ROLUM-509669 format. One line per field, with one value per atom (N, C-alpha, C, O): residue number from 1; chain; atom name; x, y, z. Coordinates in Angstrom, 2 decimals. Each point is the difference from the previous one (the first is absolute). Example, Ala and Ser with C-alpha at 12.3 -4.5 7.8 and 13.67 -1.06 7.14 Angstrom:
# ROLUM-509669
k: (1,1,1,1,2,2,2,2)
c: (A,A,A,A,A,A,A,A)
a: (N,CA,C,O,N,CA,C,O)
px: (13.19,-0.89,0.90,1.04,-1.39,0.82,-0.77,0.51)
py: (-5.69,1.19,1.20,-0.02,1.07,1.19,1.09,1.11)
pz: (7.80,0.00,0.00,0.66,-1.38,0.06,0.73,0.17)
***
This chain:
# ROLUM-509669
k: (1,1,1,1,2,2,2,2,3,3,3,3,4,4,4,4,5,5,5,5,6,6,6,6,7,7,7,7,8,8,8,8,9,9,9,9,10,10,10,10,11,11,11,11,12,12,12,12,13,13,13,13,14,14,14,14,15,15,15,15,16,16,16,16,17,17,17,17,18,18,18,18,19,19,19,19,20,20,20,20,21,21,21,21,22,22,22,22,23,23,23,23,24,24,24,24,25,25,25,25,26,26,26,26,27,27,27,27,28,28,28,28,29,29,29,29,30,30,30,30,31,31,31,31,32,32,32,32,33,33,33,33,34,34,34,34,35,35,35,35,36,36,36,36,37,37,37,37,38,38,38,38,39,39,39,39,40,40,40,40,41,41,41,41,42,42,42,42,43,43,43,43,44,44,44,44,45,45,45,45,46,46,46,46,47,47,47,47,48,48,48,48,49,49,49,49,50,50,50,50,51,51,51,51,52,52,52,52,53,53,53,53,54,54,54,54,55,55,55,55,56,56,56,56,57,57,57,57,58,58,58,58,59,59,59,59,60,60,60,60,61,61,61,61,62,62,62,62,63,63,63,63,64,64,64,64,65,65,65,65,66,66,66,66,67,67,67,67,68,68,68,68,69,69,69,69,70,70,70,70,71,71,71,71,72,72,72,72,73,73,73,73,74,74,74,74,75,75,75,75)
c: (A,A,A,A,A,A,A,A,A,A,A,A,A,A,A,A,A,A,A,A,A,A,A,A,A,A,A,A,A,A,A,A,A,A,A,A,A,A,A,A,A,A,A,A,A,A,A,A,A,A,A,A,A,A,A,A,A,A,A,A,A,A,A,A,A,A,A,A,A,A,A,A,A,A,A,A,A,A,A,A,A,A,A,A,A,A,A,A,A,A,A,A,A,A,A,A,A,A,A,A,A,A,A,A,A,A,A,A,A,A,A,A,A,A,A,A,A,A,A,A,A,A,A,A,A,A,A,A,A,A,A,A,A,A,A,A,A,A,A,A,A,A,A,A,A,A,A,A,A,A,A,A,A,A,A,A,A,A,A,A,A,A,A,A,A,A,A,A,A,A,A,A,A,A,A,A,A,A,A,A,A,A,A,A,A,A,A,A,A,A,A,A,A,A,A,A,A,A,A,A,A,A,A,A,A,A,A,A,A,A,A,A,A,A,A,A,A,A,A,A,A,A,A,A,A,A,A,A,A,A,A,A,A,A,A,A,A,A,A,A,A,A,A,A,A,A,A,A,A,A,A,A,A,A,A,A,A,A,A,A,A,A,A,A,A,A,A,A,A,A,A,A,A,A,A,A,A,A,A,A,A,A,A,A,A,A,A,A,A,A,A,A,A,A,A,A,A,A,A,A)
a: (N,CA,C,O,N,CA,C,O,N,CA,C,O,N,CA,C,O,N,CA,C,O,N,CA,C,O,N,CA,C,O,N,CA,C,O,N,CA,C,O,N,CA,C,O,N,CA,C,O,N,CA,C,O,N,CA,C,O,N,CA,C,O,N,CA,C,O,N,CA,C,O,N,CA,C,O,N,CA,C,O,N,CA,C,O,N,CA,C,O,N,CA,C,O,N,CA,C,O,N,CA,C,O,N,CA,C,O,N,CA,C,O,N,CA,C,O,N,CA,C,O,N,CA,C,O,N,CA,C,O,N,CA,C,O,N,CA,C,O,N,CA,C,O,N,CA,C,O,N,CA,C,O,N,CA,C,O,N,CA,C,O,N,CA,C,O,N,CA,C,O,N,CA,C,O,N,CA,C,O,N,CA,C,O,N,CA,C,O,N,CA,C,O,N,CA,C,O,N,CA,C,O,N,CA,C,O,N,CA,C,O,N,CA,C,O,N,CA,C,O,N,CA,C,O,N,CA,C,O,N,CA,C,O,N,CA,C,O,N,CA,C,O,N,CA,C,O,N,CA,C,O,N,CA,C,O,N,CA,C,O,N,CA,C,O,N,CA,C,O,N,CA,C,O,N,CA,C,O,N,CA,C,O,N,CA,C,O,N,CA,C,O,N,CA,C,O,N,CA,C,O,N,CA,C,O,N,CA,C,O,N,CA,C,O,N,CA,C,O,N,CA,C,O,N,CA,C,O,N,CA,C,O,N,CA,C,O)
px: (-76.46,0.17,1.22,0.27,0.24,1.01,-0.40,-0.94,1.70,-0.51,0.69,0.97,-1.68,0.98,-0.43,-1.16,2.71,-0.83,0.84,1.07,-2.04,0.67,-0.26,-0.84,1.82,-0.22,-0.76,0.17,-1.24,-0.27,-1.13,-0.61,0.45,0.08,-1.40,-1.20,1.63,-1.74,-1.36,-1.05,1.22,-0.82,-0.36,-0.67,1.23,0.44,-1.17,-1.09,1.41,-0.94,-1.73,-0.89,1.29,-0.91,-1.56,-1.06,1.90,-0.75,-0.11,-1.16,1.97,-0.18,-1.04,-0.35,0.03,-1.18,-1.18,-0.86,0.91,-1.16,-0.21,-0.91,1.24,-0.24,-0.65,-1.23,1.91,-0.09,-1.58,-0.67,0.72,-1.32,-1.45,-1.09,1.81,-1.29,-0.34,-0.97,1.80,0.43,-0.70,-0.10,-0.24,-0.33,0.67,-0.57,2.37,0.38,1.04,0.03,0.77,1.43,0.58,-0.14,1.27,1.19,1.02,0.89,-1.15,1.21,-0.45,0.48,-1.77,-0.58,0.32,0.63,-0.91,-0.07,1.47,0.07,1.58,1.28,-0.02,0.49,-1.16,0.42,-0.41,0.80,-2.21,-0.17,0.12,-0.34,1.47,0.64,1.51,0.38,0.13,1.33,-0.68,0.77,-2.02,-0.21,0.21,0.42,-0.83,-1.25,1.62,-0.15,1.49,0.86,1.49,0.80,-1.36,0.92,-0.38,0.66,-1.95,-1.06,0.26,-0.32,1.01,0.00,1.35,0.26,0.61,1.70,-0.34,0.23,-0.73,-0.10,-0.55,0.57,-1.32,-0.63,1.30,0.42,0.28,0.67,1.14,0.27,0.22,1.24,-0.27,0.89,-2.54,-0.25,0.09,0.38,-0.86,-0.44,1.92,0.15,0.76,0.91,0.81,1.02,-1.02,0.53,-0.70,0.66,-2.22,-0.91,0.95,0.74,-0.46,0.14,1.81,0.38,0.31,0.45,0.37,0.80,-1.75,0.41,-0.56,0.42,-1.48,-0.46,0.42,-0.29,1.55,0.80,0.71,-0.03,0.60,1.27,-0.54,0.77,-2.46,-0.46,-0.67,-0.46,0.85,-1.08,0.51,-0.67,2.21,0.69,-0.21,0.32,-0.76,-0.32,-1.38,-0.39,-0.32,-1.46,-0.66,-1.00,1.93,0.23,-0.12,-0.83,2.08,0.74,-1.45,-0.71,0.03,-0.89,-1.05,-0.73,0.19,-0.69,-0.20,-0.86,2.29,0.47,0.02,-0.37,0.87,-0.29,-1.79,-0.65,0.21,-1.50,-0.55,-0.39,0.37,-0.28,0.52,-0.84,1.87,0.88,-1.55,-0.54,0.62,-0.50,-1.10,-0.49,-0.27,-1.44,-0.23,-0.91,1.64,-0.24,0.62,0.60,-0.46,0.78,-0.94,0.16)
py: (11.87,0.36,-1.34,-1.05,1.39,-0.65,-0.50,0.54,-1.65,-1.24,0.77,0.67,-0.76,0.27,-0.86,-0.33,-0.28,-0.80,0.77,0.53,-0.83,0.26,-0.92,-0.90,1.23,-1.08,1.28,1.22,-2.36,0.94,-0.71,-1.02,1.36,-0.45,-1.12,0.25,-1.01,-0.41,0.71,-0.17,1.14,1.08,1.17,0.94,-1.14,1.49,-0.54,0.26,-1.35,-0.56,-1.05,-0.57,0.85,-0.09,0.60,-0.33,1.89,1.01,0.47,0.24,-0.05,0.55,-0.96,0.55,-1.81,-0.78,0.27,-0.01,0.40,0.21,1.58,0.12,0.64,1.79,-0.44,0.09,-0.66,-0.60,-0.11,0.38,-1.31,-0.78,0.72,-0.07,1.10,0.73,1.35,0.76,-0.80,0.65,-0.50,0.94,-1.70,-0.95,0.18,0.10,-0.04,0.07,-1.12,-0.56,0.34,-1.38,0.63,1.18,-2.49,0.34,0.69,0.37,-0.09,0.76,0.85,0.75,-0.19,1.22,1.20,1.05,-1.30,0.11,0.98,1.22,-2.73,0.19,1.28,1.02,-1.05,0.29,2.06,0.93,-0.95,0.95,1.18,1.18,-2.65,0.50,0.94,1.16,-2.12,0.46,1.65,0.84,-0.76,1.34,0.86,1.01,-1.28,0.93,0.49,0.88,-1.60,0.20,1.25,0.65,-1.07,0.81,1.10,1.02,-1.17,1.89,0.32,1.19,-1.64,0.73,0.77,1.20,-2.49,0.56,1.67,1.16,-1.58,0.63,1.54,1.04,-1.29,1.66,0.36,1.15,-2.51,0.74,1.45,1.11,-2.32,1.11,0.84,0.70,-0.63,1.59,1.04,1.18,-1.98,0.68,0.40,1.18,-1.66,0.79,0.29,0.53,-0.63,1.04,1.04,1.04,-0.88,1.55,0.37,0.84,-1.15,0.56,1.09,1.09,-2.17,0.26,1.38,0.92,-1.18,0.88,1.40,1.10,-1.42,1.56,0.59,1.19,-1.97,0.51,0.80,1.23,-1.74,0.86,1.46,0.90,-0.78,0.87,1.39,1.14,-2.26,1.03,1.71,1.01,-1.20,1.27,1.23,1.19,-1.65,0.38,0.50,1.09,-2.15,0.61,1.01,0.65,-0.93,1.09,1.08,0.66,0.23,0.93,0.21,0.75,-1.36,0.26,0.20,0.70,-1.01,0.51,1.28,0.71,-0.34,1.43,0.95,1.17,-1.69,1.14,0.33,0.95,-2.32,0.65,1.17,1.11,-1.35,0.67,0.77,0.47,0.28,1.31,0.96,1.06,-2.09,0.50,0.24,0.96,-1.92,0.26,1.55,0.76,-0.50,1.56,0.80,0.85,-0.73,1.17,0.67,0.97)
pz: (-1.71,1.13,0.79,-0.59,1.82,0.42,1.42,0.59,0.02,1.06,0.76,-0.34,1.82,1.49,0.60,0.28,0.08,1.07,1.80,0.31,0.23,1.38,1.09,-0.06,1.37,0.96,0.91,0.05,0.76,1.02,1.25,-0.35,1.20,1.20,0.31,0.05,0.05,0.15,0.41,-0.61,1.92,0.45,-0.52,0.45,-1.51,-1.29,-0.33,0.50,-1.70,-1.06,0.24,-0.62,1.73,1.09,-0.26,-0.54,1.59,-0.38,-1.39,-0.31,-0.55,-0.78,-1.28,-1.05,1.34,-0.18,-0.05,-0.89,2.65,0.46,-0.30,-0.81,1.04,-1.29,-1.12,0.01,-1.21,-0.47,-0.86,-0.96,2.30,-0.33,0.29,-0.56,2.21,0.02,-1.18,-0.01,-0.64,-0.89,-1.32,-0.79,0.48,-1.11,-1.22,-1.09,1.35,-1.24,0.40,1.09,-2.11,-0.07,0.91,0.29,0.53,0.15,-0.21,0.77,-2.58,-0.74,0.05,0.85,-1.71,0.45,1.05,-0.13,0.58,1.80,0.14,0.14,-0.27,-0.23,-0.74,0.49,-1.96,-1.19,0.70,0.07,0.28,1.37,0.46,0.01,0.68,1.90,-1.20,0.16,-1.20,-0.55,-0.98,-0.47,0.39,-0.53,0.39,-0.55,2.31,0.38,1.23,0.85,-1.00,0.19,0.01,0.68,-2.32,-0.96,0.11,0.20,-0.34,-0.17,1.00,0.03,1.54,1.57,-0.43,-0.07,-0.24,-0.05,-1.12,0.34,-1.49,-0.83,0.62,0.32,-0.33,1.28,0.99,0.10,0.75,0.53,-0.26,0.47,-1.84,-0.42,-0.94,-0.50,-0.01,-0.31,1.23,-0.07,1.33,1.21,-0.03,-0.30,0.46,0.52,-1.03,0.43,-1.65,-1.03,0.03,0.02,-0.02,0.37,0.82,-0.52,1.66,1.52,-0.35,0.44,-1.51,0.14,-1.15,0.19,-1.50,-0.14,0.42,-0.34,1.19,0.67,0.65,0.03,1.15,0.57,-1.17,0.10,-1.07,-0.93,-0.52,-0.36,0.38,-0.77,1.33,-0.10,1.44,1.13,-0.12,-0.23,0.51,-0.52,-1.14,0.12,-0.90,-0.93,-0.06,-0.40,0.89,0.39,1.33,0.28,0.12,0.88,-0.21,0.63,-2.14,0.06,-0.65,0.67,-2.06,-0.64,0.59,-0.70,1.85,1.26,0.04,-0.52,1.61,0.66,-1.39,0.13,-1.67,-0.90,0.04,0.45,-1.19,-0.50,1.59,-0.38,2.11,0.58,-0.35,-0.76,0.66,0.08,-1.90,-0.30,-0.06,-0.98,0.02,-0.60,1.40,0.25,0.89,-0.33,1.21,0.71,-0.79,0.66,-1.81,-0.99,-0.32,-0.73)
***
């Protein structure tokens, strides 16, 4: 496991301590969970962007396939 040292304001560390106490977890555990949550959020945003790009790439083909199916359906 790696050791990370960060500099943060007294206000932020006080708020972090307060929240960690209220959740009955250590400050270290709270910070680790916060990082994991942020990583998950960023991963989800990246996935959403990729999905949107992919969707835009196949949109025209999908519209043509739908049109073809509509024509077949009414024959």
